C-alpha positions in Angstrom: 54.2 61.5 64.1 53.1 61.7 60.5 56.4 60.0 59.4 55.7 57.1 61.8 52.1 56.7 60.5 53.3 56.8 57.0 56.0 54.2 57.7 53.4 51.9 59.3 51.0 52.3 56.4 53.8 51.6 53.8 55.0 48.6 55.7 51.4 47.2 56.0 50.5 47.8 52.3 50.9 44.7 50.1 53.6 45.0 47.5 52.2 44.6 44.0 54.8 43.6 41.4 54.2 45.8 38.4 57.1 44.6 36.3 60.4 42.7 36.7 63.8 43.2 35.1 64.7 39.8 33.6 68.0 40.8 32.1 70.3 43.8 31.5 72.2 44.2 28.2 74.9 46.8 28.2 73.0 48.8 30.8 69.6 48.5 29.1 66.9 46.4 31.0 64.7 43.8 29.4 61.6 43.5 31.5 58.9 40.9 31.9 56.5 43.3 30.1 58.9 43.4 27.1 58.9 39.6 27.0 55.1 39.5 27.4 54.6 42.1 24.6 57.0 40.1 22.3 54.9 37.0 22.8 51.5 38.7 22.7 52.2 40.5 19.4 54.2 37.5 18.0 57.3 39.6 17.7 59.2 36.5 18.7 57.6 33.2 17.6 58.0 30.5 20.3 58.4 27.0 18.8 55.7 24.6 19.9 56.8 22.4 22.9 59.3 25.0 24.2 59.8 24.1 27.9 60.2 27.7 29.1 58.7 30.2 26.6 59.7 33.2 28.8 63.4 32.1 28.8 63.2 31.5 25.0 61.8 34.9 24.3 64.2 36.6 26.7 67.1 35.0 24.9 65.9 36.2 21.6 65.4 39.8 23.0 68.9 39.7 24.4 70.3 38.7 20.9 68.1 41.4 19.3 69.4 44.1 21.6 73.0 43.1 20.8 72.3 43.0 17.1 70.7 46.4 17.1 73.9 47.9 18.5 75.7 46.5 15.5 72.9 47.6 13.1 73.0 51.2 14.5 76.8 51.2 13.9 76.4 50.3 10.2 73.1 52.1 9.4 71.4 49.9 6.8 68.7 51.6 4.7 65.5 52.6 6.5 62.6 50.2 5.9 59.6 51.4 3.9 57.1 53.0 6.3 54.3 51.2 4.4 55.9 47.9 5.3 55.9 48.9 9.0 52.2 49.9 8.8 51.3 46.7 7.0 52.9 44.6 9.8 51.3 46.6 12.6 47.9 46.5 10.9 48.3 42.7 10.6 48.9 42.5 14.4 45.7 44.6 14.9 43.8 42.3 12.6 45.0 39.2 14.6 43.7 40.9 17.7 40.2 40.9 16.2 39.4 44.6 16.4 40.9 48.0 17.0 39.5 47.9 20.6 41.0 44.5 21.3 44.3 45.7 19.9 44.2 48.8 22.0 43.5 46.6 25.0 46.5 44.4 24.2 48.7 47.5 23.9 47.4 48.7 27.3 48.0 45.4 29.0 51.6 45.3 27.8 52.2 49.0 28.5 53.2 49.5 24.9 52.1 52.2 22.5 51.5 51.9 18.8 54.5 54.0 18.2 56.7 51.7 20.3 55.4 48.8 18.4 56.1 50.5 15.1 59.7 51.2 16.3 60.1 47.5 17.2 58.9 46.5 13.8 61.2 49.1 12.2 64.2 47.8 14.1 63.4 44.2 13.2 63.3 45.1 9.5 66.5 47.0 9.8 68.1 44.0 11.5 66.9 41.7 8.8 68.4 44.0 6.2 71.7 44.1 8.0 71.8 40.3 8.4 71.0 39.9 4.7 73.8 42.3 3.8 76.3 40.6 6.1 75.4 37.0 5.5 73.6 37.1 2.2 76.4 35.4 0.3 76.0 32.3 2.4 73.4 30.4 0.4 73.2 27.1 2.4 70.5 27.7 5.1 72.4 25.5 7.6 75.7 27.3 7.1 73.9 30.7 7.2 72.2 29.9 10.5 75.6 28.7 11.9 77.3 31.9 10.9 74.6 34.0 12.4 74.7 32.0 15.6 78.5 32.4 15.8 78.2 36.1 15.3 75.6 36.5 18.0 77.7 34.3 20.4 80.6 36.7 19.7 78.4 39.7 20.4 77.4 38.2 23.7 81.0 37.5 24.7 81.9 41.2 24.0 78.9 42.6 25.8 77.8 43.0 29.4 74.8 40.7 29.7 73.3 39.9 33.1 70.4 37.5 33.2 68.3 37.8 36.3 65.4 35.6 35.2 65.0 32.3 37.1 62.6 29.8 35.6 59.7 28.7 37.9 60.3 25.4 39.6 58.8 22.3 37.8 55.3 21.5 38.8 55.1 19.2 41.8 58.4 20.6 43.1 58.6 21.4 46.8 60.4 24.7 46.1 
């Protein structure tokens, strides 16, 4: 009897979506909260006029995940912990106060330590890219070489994108 009541209660309870998996990269999920945190803390800068900021940030996070696999293989030098602290402190300052920053962390489900690790990994990736592509001085050639490298990383990886952009406004979907 208890099982029947529980089944009825669960079936009647509204389903709240807490998070969504937007992509899976080599078995590691990238969630909507990951994308939201990257936007909120400006970990990925979205160019003005971007039609679908979520898709743009998701694409950058997929590339980042693939790059980090390579970075971990080659182990560039660790960034200075002071540089990490400076960058995280700048994010807190942009939030306006320690309380507002704590609220942003809570909303995204991210801790300060997770944010520090994100910054650390970004700095490690930058170091790796500078080591690998630093001899290419022309900015256009350098960008093309990095794009070709990340495209190759995608071809060799298992990347499943589950995100579907919302229908355009006024659409009957």
